PyMOL CGO cylinders between C-alpha atoms (Angstrom):
from pymol import cmd
from pymol.cgo import CYLINDER

trace = [
    CYLINDER, -12.92, 1.14, -52.10, -13.56, -1.03, -49.01, 0.3, 1, 1, 1, 1, 1, 1,
    CYLINDER, -13.56, -1.03, -49.01, -9.93, -0.68, -47.96, 0.3, 1, 1, 1, 1, 1, 1,
    CYLINDER, -9.93, -0.68, -47.96, -10.14, 3.13, -48.10, 0.3, 1, 1, 1, 1, 1, 1,
    CYLINDER, -10.14, 3.13, -48.10, -13.33, 3.21, -46.05, 0.3, 1, 1, 1, 1, 1, 1,
    CYLINDER, -13.33, 3.21, -46.05, -11.85, 0.84, -43.50, 0.3, 1, 1, 1, 1, 1, 1,
    CYLINDER, -11.85, 0.84, -43.50, -8.66, 2.94, -43.30, 0.3, 1, 1, 1, 1, 1, 1,
    CYLINDER, -8.66, 2.94, -43.30, -10.70, 6.12, -42.76, 0.3, 1, 1, 1, 1, 1, 1,
    CYLINDER, -10.70, 6.12, -42.76, -12.72, 4.45, -40.02, 0.3, 1, 1, 1, 1, 1, 1,
    CYLINDER, -12.72, 4.45, -40.02, -9.56, 3.29, -38.26, 0.3, 1, 1, 1, 1, 1, 1,
    CYLINDER, -9.56, 3.29, -38.26, -8.04, 6.77, -38.47, 0.3, 1, 1, 1, 1, 1, 1,
    CYLINDER, -8.04, 6.77, -38.47, -11.24, 8.38, -37.14, 0.3, 1, 1, 1, 1, 1, 1,
    CYLINDER, -11.24, 8.38, -37.14, -11.39, 5.95, -34.24, 0.3, 1, 1, 1, 1, 1, 1,
    CYLINDER, -11.39, 5.95, -34.24, -7.76, 6.66, -33.36, 0.3, 1, 1, 1, 1, 1, 1,
    CYLINDER, -7.76, 6.66, -33.36, -8.28, 10.42, -33.53, 0.3, 1, 1, 1, 1, 1, 1,
    CYLINDER, -8.28, 10.42, -33.53, -11.48, 10.37, -31.52, 0.3, 1, 1, 1, 1, 1, 1,
    CYLINDER, -11.48, 10.37, -31.52, -10.09, 8.14, -28.78, 0.3, 1, 1, 1, 1, 1, 1,
    CYLINDER, -10.09, 8.14, -28.78, -7.04, 10.33, -28.12, 0.3, 1, 1, 1, 1, 1, 1,
    CYLINDER, -7.04, 10.33, -28.12, -7.08, 12.01, -24.73, 0.3, 1, 1, 1, 1, 1, 1,
    CYLINDER, -7.08, 12.01, -24.73, -5.15, 15.06, -23.68, 0.3, 1, 1, 1, 1, 1, 1,
    CYLINDER, -5.15, 15.06, -23.68, -3.70, 15.75, -20.25, 0.3, 1, 1, 1, 1, 1, 1,
    CYLINDER, -3.70, 15.75, -20.25, -3.58, 19.23, -18.77, 0.3, 1, 1, 1, 1, 1, 1,
    CYLINDER, -3.58, 19.23, -18.77, -0.04, 18.81, -17.46, 0.3, 1, 1, 1, 1, 1, 1,
    CYLINDER, -0.04, 18.81, -17.46, 2.37, 16.45, -19.10, 0.3, 1, 1, 1, 1, 1, 1,
    CYLINDER, 2.37, 16.45, -19.10, 4.69, 14.40, -16.98, 0.3, 1, 1, 1, 1, 1, 1,
    CYLINDER, 4.69, 14.40, -16.98, 8.43, 14.39, -17.52, 0.3, 1, 1, 1, 1, 1, 1,
    CYLINDER, 8.43, 14.39, -17.52, 9.73, 10.95, -18.57, 0.3, 1, 1, 1, 1, 1, 1,
    CYLINDER, 9.73, 10.95, -18.57, 13.07, 11.72, -16.87, 0.3, 1, 1, 1, 1, 1, 1,
    CYLINDER, 13.07, 11.72, -16.87, 11.38, 12.22, -13.48, 0.3, 1, 1, 1, 1, 1, 1,
    CYLINDER, 11.38, 12.22, -13.48, 9.61, 9.22, -11.93, 0.3, 1, 1, 1, 1, 1, 1,
    CYLINDER, 9.61, 9.22, -11.93, 7.95, 8.72, -8.54, 0.3, 1, 1, 1, 1, 1, 1,
    CYLINDER, 7.95, 8.72, -8.54, 9.45, 5.40, -7.44, 0.3, 1, 1, 1, 1, 1, 1,
    CYLINDER, 9.45, 5.40, -7.44, 8.09, 5.13, -3.93, 0.3, 1, 1, 1, 1, 1, 1,
    CYLINDER, 8.09, 5.13, -3.93, 5.59, 4.85, -2.31, 0.3, 1, 1, 1, 1, 1, 1,
    CYLINDER, 5.59, 4.85, -2.31, 3.46, 2.29, -4.04, 0.3, 1, 1, 1, 1, 1, 1,
    CYLINDER, 3.46, 2.29, -4.04, -0.34, 2.56, -4.07, 0.3, 1, 1, 1, 1, 1, 1,
    CYLINDER, -0.34, 2.56, -4.07, -0.71, 1.09, -0.57, 0.3, 1, 1, 1, 1, 1, 1,
    CYLINDER, -0.71, 1.09, -0.57, 1.60, 1.52, 2.40, 0.3, 1, 1, 1, 1, 1, 1,
    CYLINDER, 1.60, 1.52, 2.40, 1.23, -0.46, 5.63, 0.3, 1, 1, 1, 1, 1, 1,
    CYLINDER, 1.23, -0.46, 5.63, 2.51, 1.13, 8.84, 0.3, 1, 1, 1, 1, 1, 1,
    CYLINDER, 2.51, 1.13, 8.84, 3.32, 4.60, 10.07, 0.3, 1, 1, 1, 1, 1, 1,
    CYLINDER, 3.32, 4.60, 10.07, 6.30, 5.44, 7.83, 0.3, 1, 1, 1, 1, 1, 1,
    CYLINDER, 6.30, 5.44, 7.83, 5.99, 7.01, 4.40, 0.3, 1, 1, 1, 1, 1, 1,
    CYLINDER, 5.99, 7.01, 4.40, 9.09, 7.03, 2.19, 0.3, 1, 1, 1, 1, 1, 1,
    CYLINDER, 9.09, 7.03, 2.19, 8.99, 9.36, -0.80, 0.3, 1, 1, 1, 1, 1, 1,
    CYLINDER, 8.99, 9.36, -0.80, 11.56, 8.49, -3.47, 0.3, 1, 1, 1, 1, 1, 1,
    CYLINDER, 11.56, 8.49, -3.47, 11.87, 10.20, -6.86, 0.3, 1, 1, 1, 1, 1, 1,
    CYLINDER, 11.87, 10.20, -6.86, 14.25, 9.04, -9.60, 0.3, 1, 1, 1, 1, 1, 1,
    CYLINDER, 14.25, 9.04, -9.60, 15.75, 11.50, -12.10, 0.3, 1, 1, 1, 1, 1, 1,
    CYLINDER, 15.75, 11.50, -12.10, 17.52, 10.14, -15.18, 0.3, 1, 1, 1, 1, 1, 1,
    CYLINDER, 17.52, 10.14, -15.18, 18.71, 13.54, -16.42, 0.3, 1, 1, 1, 1, 1, 1,
    CYLINDER, 18.71, 13.54, -16.42, 19.96, 16.74, -14.77, 0.3, 1, 1, 1, 1, 1, 1,
    CYLINDER, 19.96, 16.74, -14.77, 16.68, 18.35, -13.67, 0.3, 1, 1, 1, 1, 1, 1,
    CYLINDER, 16.68, 18.35, -13.67, 15.33, 20.69, -11.03, 0.3, 1, 1, 1, 1, 1, 1,
    CYLINDER, 15.33, 20.69, -11.03, 12.26, 19.38, -9.22, 0.3, 1, 1, 1, 1, 1, 1,
    CYLINDER, 12.26, 19.38, -9.22, 9.89, 20.66, -6.56, 0.3, 1, 1, 1, 1, 1, 1,
    CYLINDER, 9.89, 20.66, -6.56, 8.29, 18.05, -4.28, 0.3, 1, 1, 1, 1, 1, 1,
    CYLINDER, 8.29, 18.05, -4.28, 4.98, 18.41, -2.43, 0.3, 1, 1, 1, 1, 1, 1,
    CYLINDER, 4.98, 18.41, -2.43, 3.46, 15.91, 0.03, 0.3, 1, 1, 1, 1, 1, 1,
    CYLINDER, 3.46, 15.91, 0.03, -0.17, 16.32, 1.11, 0.3, 1, 1, 1, 1, 1, 1,
    CYLINDER, -0.17, 16.32, 1.11, -2.66, 14.46, 3.24, 0.3, 1, 1, 1, 1, 1, 1,
    CYLINDER, -2.66, 14.46, 3.24, -6.05, 14.43, 1.56, 0.3, 1, 1, 1, 1, 1, 1,
    CYLINDER, -6.05, 14.43, 1.56, -8.85, 15.25, 4.00, 0.3, 1, 1, 1, 1, 1, 1,
    CYLINDER, -8.85, 15.25, 4.00, -12.58, 15.81, 3.77, 0.3, 1, 1, 1, 1, 1, 1,
    CYLINDER, -12.58, 15.81, 3.77, -14.56, 18.42, 5.64, 0.3, 1, 1, 1, 1, 1, 1,
    CYLINDER, -14.56, 18.42, 5.64, -17.03, 17.14, 8.22, 0.3, 1, 1, 1, 1, 1, 1,
    CYLINDER, -17.03, 17.14, 8.22, -18.82, 20.02, 9.86, 0.3, 1, 1, 1, 1, 1, 1,
    CYLINDER, -18.82, 20.02, 9.86, -16.16, 22.64, 10.56, 0.3, 1, 1, 1, 1, 1, 1,
    CYLINDER, -16.16, 22.64, 10.56, -13.22, 20.25, 10.87, 0.3, 1, 1, 1, 1, 1, 1,
    CYLINDER, -13.22, 20.25, 10.87, -11.02, 18.45, 8.36, 0.3, 1, 1, 1, 1, 1, 1,
    CYLINDER, -11.02, 18.45, 8.36, -11.00, 14.69, 8.89, 0.3, 1, 1, 1, 1, 1, 1,
    CYLINDER, -11.00, 14.69, 8.89, -8.66, 12.06, 7.45, 0.3, 1, 1, 1, 1, 1, 1,
    CYLINDER, -8.66, 12.06, 7.45, -10.26, 9.90, 4.77, 0.3, 1, 1, 1, 1, 1, 1,
    CYLINDER, -10.26, 9.90, 4.77, -10.88, 6.30, 5.86, 0.3, 1, 1, 1, 1, 1, 1,
    CYLINDER, -10.88, 6.30, 5.86, -8.30, 4.27, 3.91, 0.3, 1, 1, 1, 1, 1, 1,
    CYLINDER, -8.30, 4.27, 3.91, -10.36, 1.07, 4.02, 0.3, 1, 1, 1, 1, 1, 1,
    CYLINDER, -10.36, 1.07, 4.02, -13.17, 2.64, 1.99, 0.3, 1, 1, 1, 1, 1, 1,
    CYLINDER, -13.17, 2.64, 1.99, -11.12, 4.98, -0.21, 0.3, 1, 1, 1, 1, 1, 1,
    CYLINDER, -11.12, 4.98, -0.21, -11.33, 4.18, -3.91, 0.3, 1, 1, 1, 1, 1, 1,
    CYLINDER, -11.33, 4.18, -3.91, -10.87, 6.34, -6.98, 0.3, 1, 1, 1, 1, 1, 1,
    CYLINDER, -10.87, 6.34, -6.98, -14.63, 6.30, -7.56, 0.3, 1, 1, 1, 1, 1, 1,
    CYLINDER, -14.63, 6.30, -7.56, -15.50, 7.21, -3.97, 0.3, 1, 1, 1, 1, 1, 1,
    CYLINDER, -15.50, 7.21, -3.97, -13.11, 10.18, -4.00, 0.3, 1, 1, 1, 1, 1, 1,
    CYLINDER, -13.11, 10.18, -4.00, -14.31, 11.63, -7.32, 0.3, 1, 1, 1, 1, 1, 1,
    CYLINDER, -14.31, 11.63, -7.32, -17.58, 13.09, -6.02, 0.3, 1, 1, 1, 1, 1, 1,
    CYLINDER, -17.58, 13.09, -6.02, -16.20, 14.53, -2.78, 0.3, 1, 1, 1, 1, 1, 1,
    CYLINDER, -16.20, 14.53, -2.78, -14.63, 17.88, -2.02, 0.3, 1, 1, 1, 1, 1, 1,
    CYLINDER, -14.63, 17.88, -2.02, -11.12, 17.05, -0.87, 0.3, 1, 1, 1, 1, 1, 1,
    CYLINDER, -11.12, 17.05, -0.87, -8.79, 19.43, 0.94, 0.3, 1, 1, 1, 1, 1, 1,
    CYLINDER, -8.79, 19.43, 0.94, -5.03, 18.92, 0.64, 0.3, 1, 1, 1, 1, 1, 1,
    CYLINDER, -5.03, 18.92, 0.64, -3.16, 19.57, 3.87, 0.3, 1, 1, 1, 1, 1, 1,
    CYLINDER, -3.16, 19.57, 3.87, 0.58, 20.00, 3.34, 0.3, 1, 1, 1, 1, 1, 1,
    CYLINDER, 0.58, 20.00, 3.34, 2.86, 17.73, 5.39, 0.3, 1, 1, 1, 1, 1, 1,
    CYLINDER, 2.86, 17.73, 5.39, 5.98, 19.72, 4.56, 0.3, 1, 1, 1, 1, 1, 1,
    CYLINDER, 5.98, 19.72, 4.56, 7.18, 22.93, 3.02, 0.3, 1, 1, 1, 1, 1, 1,
    CYLINDER, 7.18, 22.93, 3.02, 7.67, 22.18, -0.69, 0.3, 1, 1, 1, 1, 1, 1,
    CYLINDER, 7.67, 22.18, -0.69, 11.30, 21.26, -1.31, 0.3, 1, 1, 1, 1, 1, 1,
    CYLINDER, 11.30, 21.26, -1.31, 13.32, 22.09, -4.40, 0.3, 1, 1, 1, 1, 1, 1,
    CYLINDER, 13.32, 22.09, -4.40, 16.00, 19.59, -5.43, 0.3, 1, 1, 1, 1, 1, 1,
    CYLINDER, 16.00, 19.59, -5.43, 18.62, 20.21, -8.09, 0.3, 1, 1, 1, 1, 1, 1,
    CYLINDER, 18.62, 20.21, -8.09, 19.82, 17.07, -9.83, 0.3, 1, 1, 1, 1, 1, 1,
    CYLINDER, 19.82, 17.07, -9.83, 23.20, 17.39, -11.49, 0.3, 1, 1, 1, 1, 1, 1,
    CYLINDER, 23.20, 17.39, -11.49, 23.89, 13.86, -12.71, 0.3, 1, 1, 1, 1, 1, 1,
    CYLINDER, 23.89, 13.86, -12.71, 22.30, 11.43, -15.13, 0.3, 1, 1, 1, 1, 1, 1,
    CYLINDER, 22.30, 11.43, -15.13, 20.94, 9.25, -12.32, 0.3, 1, 1, 1, 1, 1, 1,
    CYLINDER, 20.94, 9.25, -12.32, 19.93, 10.78, -9.01, 0.3, 1, 1, 1, 1, 1, 1,
    CYLINDER, 19.93, 10.78, -9.01, 17.35, 10.14, -6.32, 0.3, 1, 1, 1, 1, 1, 1,
    CYLINDER, 17.35, 10.14, -6.32, 15.43, 12.47, -4.03, 0.3, 1, 1, 1, 1, 1, 1,
    CYLINDER, 15.43, 12.47, -4.03, 14.40, 10.70, -0.79, 0.3, 1, 1, 1, 1, 1, 1,
    CYLINDER, 14.40, 10.70, -0.79, 12.42, 11.89, 2.21, 0.3, 1, 1, 1, 1, 1, 1,
    CYLINDER, 12.42, 11.89, 2.21, 10.90, 9.80, 4.99, 0.3, 1, 1, 1, 1, 1, 1,
    CYLINDER, 10.90, 9.80, 4.99, 7.88, 10.78, 7.07, 0.3, 1, 1, 1, 1, 1, 1,
    CYLINDER, 7.88, 10.78, 7.07, 7.45, 9.03, 10.42, 0.3, 1, 1, 1, 1, 1, 1,
    CYLINDER, 7.45, 9.03, 10.42, 4.32, 8.70, 12.53, 0.3, 1, 1, 1, 1, 1, 1,
    CYLINDER, 4.32, 8.70, 12.53, 1.87, 9.15, 9.65, 0.3, 1, 1, 1, 1, 1, 1,
    CYLINDER, 1.87, 9.15, 9.65, -1.70, 8.26, 10.45, 0.3, 1, 1, 1, 1, 1, 1,
    CYLINDER, -1.70, 8.26, 10.45, -3.87, 6.03, 8.26, 0.3, 1, 1, 1, 1, 1, 1,
    CYLINDER, -3.87, 6.03, 8.26, -5.44, 7.98, 5.41, 0.3, 1, 1, 1, 1, 1, 1,
    CYLINDER, -5.44, 7.98, 5.41, -5.01, 9.09, 1.81, 0.3, 1, 1, 1, 1, 1, 1,
    CYLINDER, -5.01, 9.09, 1.81, -1.88, 10.99, 0.81, 0.3, 1, 1, 1, 1, 1, 1,
    CYLINDER, -1.88, 10.99, 0.81, -0.80, 12.68, -2.42, 0.3, 1, 1, 1, 1, 1, 1,
    CYLINDER, -0.80, 12.68, -2.42, 2.74, 13.16, -3.71, 0.3, 1, 1, 1, 1, 1, 1,
    CYLINDER, 2.74, 13.16, -3.71, 3.21, 15.80, -6.40, 0.3, 1, 1, 1, 1, 1, 1,
    CYLINDER, 3.21, 15.80, -6.40, 6.42, 16.46, -8.34, 0.3, 1, 1, 1, 1, 1, 1,
    CYLINDER, 6.42, 16.46, -8.34, 6.93, 19.47, -10.60, 0.3, 1, 1, 1, 1, 1, 1,
    CYLINDER, 6.93, 19.47, -10.60, 9.82, 19.74, -13.07, 0.3, 1, 1, 1, 1, 1, 1,
    CYLINDER, 9.82, 19.74, -13.07, 11.25, 23.26, -13.22, 0.3, 1, 1, 1, 1, 1, 1,
    CYLINDER, 11.25, 23.26, -13.22, 13.21, 24.97, -15.97, 0.3, 1, 1, 1, 1, 1, 1,
    CYLINDER, 13.21, 24.97, -15.97, 16.12, 27.40, -15.47, 0.3, 1, 1, 1, 1, 1, 1,
    CYLINDER, 16.12, 27.40, -15.47, 13.85, 30.32, -14.58, 0.3, 1, 1, 1, 1, 1, 1,
    CYLINDER, 13.85, 30.32, -14.58, 11.96, 28.20, -11.98, 0.3, 1, 1, 1, 1, 1, 1,
    CYLINDER, 11.96, 28.20, -11.98, 8.82, 27.84, -14.15, 0.3, 1, 1, 1, 1, 1, 1,
    CYLINDER, 8.82, 27.84, -14.15, 6.90, 24.55, -14.10, 0.3, 1, 1, 1, 1, 1, 1,
    CYLINDER, 6.90, 24.55, -14.10, 7.42, 22.58, -17.31, 0.3, 1, 1, 1, 1, 1, 1,
    CYLINDER, 7.42, 22.58, -17.31, 5.91, 19.23, -16.25, 0.3, 1, 1, 1, 1, 1, 1,
    CYLINDER, 5.91, 19.23, -16.25, 4.02, 17.80, -13.33, 0.3, 1, 1, 1, 1, 1, 1,
    CYLINDER, 4.02, 17.80, -13.33, 3.02, 14.37, -12.02, 0.3, 1, 1, 1, 1, 1, 1,
    CYLINDER, 3.02, 14.37, -12.02, 1.28, 13.16, -8.90, 0.3, 1, 1, 1, 1, 1, 1,
    CYLINDER, 1.28, 13.16, -8.90, 0.06, 9.96, -7.27, 0.3, 1, 1, 1, 1, 1, 1,
    CYLINDER, 0.06, 9.96, -7.27, -2.32, 9.13, -4.47, 0.3, 1, 1, 1, 1, 1, 1,
    CYLINDER, -2.32, 9.13, -4.47, -1.27, 6.68, -1.79, 0.3, 1, 1, 1, 1, 1, 1,
    CYLINDER, -1.27, 6.68, -1.79, -3.35, 4.89, 0.81, 0.3, 1, 1, 1, 1, 1, 1,
    CYLINDER, -3.35, 4.89, 0.81, -1.68, 4.42, 4.21, 0.3, 1, 1, 1, 1, 1, 1,
    CYLINDER, -1.68, 4.42, 4.21, -3.16, 1.55, 6.21, 0.3, 1, 1, 1, 1, 1, 1,
    CYLINDER, -3.16, 1.55, 6.21, -2.48, 0.37, 9.75, 0.3, 1, 1, 1, 1, 1, 1,
    CYLINDER, -2.48, 0.37, 9.75, 0.29, -2.20, 10.09, 0.3, 1, 1, 1, 1, 1, 1,
    CYLINDER, 0.29, -2.20, 10.09, -2.19, -4.77, 11.48, 0.3, 1, 1, 1, 1, 1, 1,
    CYLINDER, -2.19, -4.77, 11.48, -4.35, -4.65, 8.34, 0.3, 1, 1, 1, 1, 1, 1,
    CYLINDER, -4.35, -4.65, 8.34, -1.47, -6.04, 6.24, 0.3, 1, 1, 1, 1, 1, 1,
    CYLINDER, -1.47, -6.04, 6.24, -1.57, -9.34, 8.07, 0.3, 1, 1, 1, 1, 1, 1,
    CYLINDER, -1.57, -9.34, 8.07, -5.35, -9.57, 7.68, 0.3, 1, 1, 1, 1, 1, 1,
    CYLINDER, -5.35, -9.57, 7.68, -5.30, -8.91, 3.94, 0.3, 1, 1, 1, 1, 1, 1,
    CYLINDER, -5.30, -8.91, 3.94, -1.82, -10.25, 3.23, 0.3, 1, 1, 1, 1, 1, 1,
    CYLINDER, -1.82, -10.25, 3.23, -0.91, -13.12, 1.00, 0.3, 1, 1, 1, 1, 1, 1,
    CYLINDER, -0.91, -13.12, 1.00, -2.23, -16.52, 2.02, 0.3, 1, 1, 1, 1, 1, 1,
    CYLINDER, -2.23, -16.52, 2.02, 0.78, -18.32, 0.57, 0.3, 1, 1, 1, 1, 1, 1,
    CYLINDER, 0.78, -18.32, 0.57, 2.66, -18.32, 3.86, 0.3, 1, 1, 1, 1, 1, 1,
    CYLINDER, 2.66, -18.32, 3.86, -0.38, -19.31, 5.88, 0.3, 1, 1, 1, 1, 1, 1,
    CYLINDER, -0.38, -19.31, 5.88, -1.22, -22.51, 4.01, 0.3, 1, 1, 1, 1, 1, 1,
    CYLINDER, -1.22, -22.51, 4.01, -0.24, -25.94, 5.21, 0.3, 1, 1, 1, 1, 1, 1,
    CYLINDER, -0.24, -25.94, 5.21, 2.72, -27.36, 3.39, 0.3, 1, 1, 1, 1, 1, 1,
    CYLINDER, 2.72, -27.36, 3.39, 2.76, -30.95, 2.28, 0.3, 1, 1, 1, 1, 1, 1,
    CYLINDER, 2.76, -30.95, 2.28, 5.28, -33.68, 1.58, 0.3, 1, 1, 1, 1, 1, 1,
    CYLINDER, 5.28, -33.68, 1.58, 8.56, -32.68, 0.01, 0.3, 1, 1, 1, 1, 1, 1,
    CYLINDER, 8.56, -32.68, 0.01, 8.19, -28.95, 0.62, 0.3, 1, 1, 1, 1, 1, 1,
    CYLINDER, 8.19, -28.95, 0.62, 7.70, -29.53, 4.36, 0.3, 1, 1, 1, 1, 1, 1,
    CYLINDER, 7.70, -29.53, 4.36, 10.72, -31.86, 4.42, 0.3, 1, 1, 1, 1, 1, 1,
    CYLINDER, 10.72, -31.86, 4.42, 12.94, -29.28, 2.64, 0.3, 1, 1, 1, 1, 1, 1,
    CYLINDER, 12.94, -29.28, 2.64, 11.77, -26.55, 5.01, 0.3, 1, 1, 1, 1, 1, 1,
    CYLINDER, 11.77, -26.55, 5.01, 12.54, -28.72, 8.03, 0.3, 1, 1, 1, 1, 1, 1,
    CYLINDER, 12.54, -28.72, 8.03, 15.97, -29.57, 6.63, 0.3, 1, 1, 1, 1, 1, 1,
    CYLINDER, 15.97, -29.57, 6.63, 16.81, -25.91, 6.08, 0.3, 1, 1, 1, 1, 1, 1,
    CYLINDER, 16.81, -25.91, 6.08, 15.63, -25.02, 9.59, 0.3, 1, 1, 1, 1, 1, 1,
    CYLINDER, 15.63, -25.02, 9.59, 17.81, -27.76, 11.09, 0.3, 1, 1, 1, 1, 1, 1,
    CYLINDER, 17.81, -27.76, 11.09, 20.85, -26.54, 9.16, 0.3, 1, 1, 1, 1, 1, 1,
    CYLINDER, 20.85, -26.54, 9.16, 20.44, -22.77, 9.60, 0.3, 1, 1, 1, 1, 1, 1,
    CYLINDER, 20.44, -22.77, 9.60, 18.21, -22.61, 12.68, 0.3, 1, 1, 1, 1, 1, 1,
    CYLINDER, 18.21, -22.61, 12.68, 15.12, -20.42, 12.90, 0.3, 1, 1, 1, 1, 1, 1,
]
cmd.load_cgo(trace, "trace")
């Protein structure tokens, strides 16, 4: 009797904790790049397709309205929680592009130069033969200034090296130069 009750409780917990998404993503289409944070003024969008698919790619800059103008969101203060309560306007950086993948492994790549610091969103839609959307996925990316990487970067390379590690580094520098 206790085993049945415990089994029912486990099943109820599993059923109640299931969440549903409004648009399912396609496992054969993956946004590879960019990562969550980009440092600099270049934004490389890379999408991997592991099956012959048709995709449509959108790239937006997320902005908020201040008065009558749209202003870039400050990337240093942008978090998922801070963006949830705000009205965000998506400004397209490009005309949406359709890409037809014919092989089992293909990549779509597009680079944007001279991007300003802010929050960007990449959206990929998978299309069927009649150009209807069958799946969709998107990510938000924070673009920071190049200088902020060195301020918040890893401290591993800034620490003083001791003993044997310093000796090995000096030896390698003497052999290979700077």
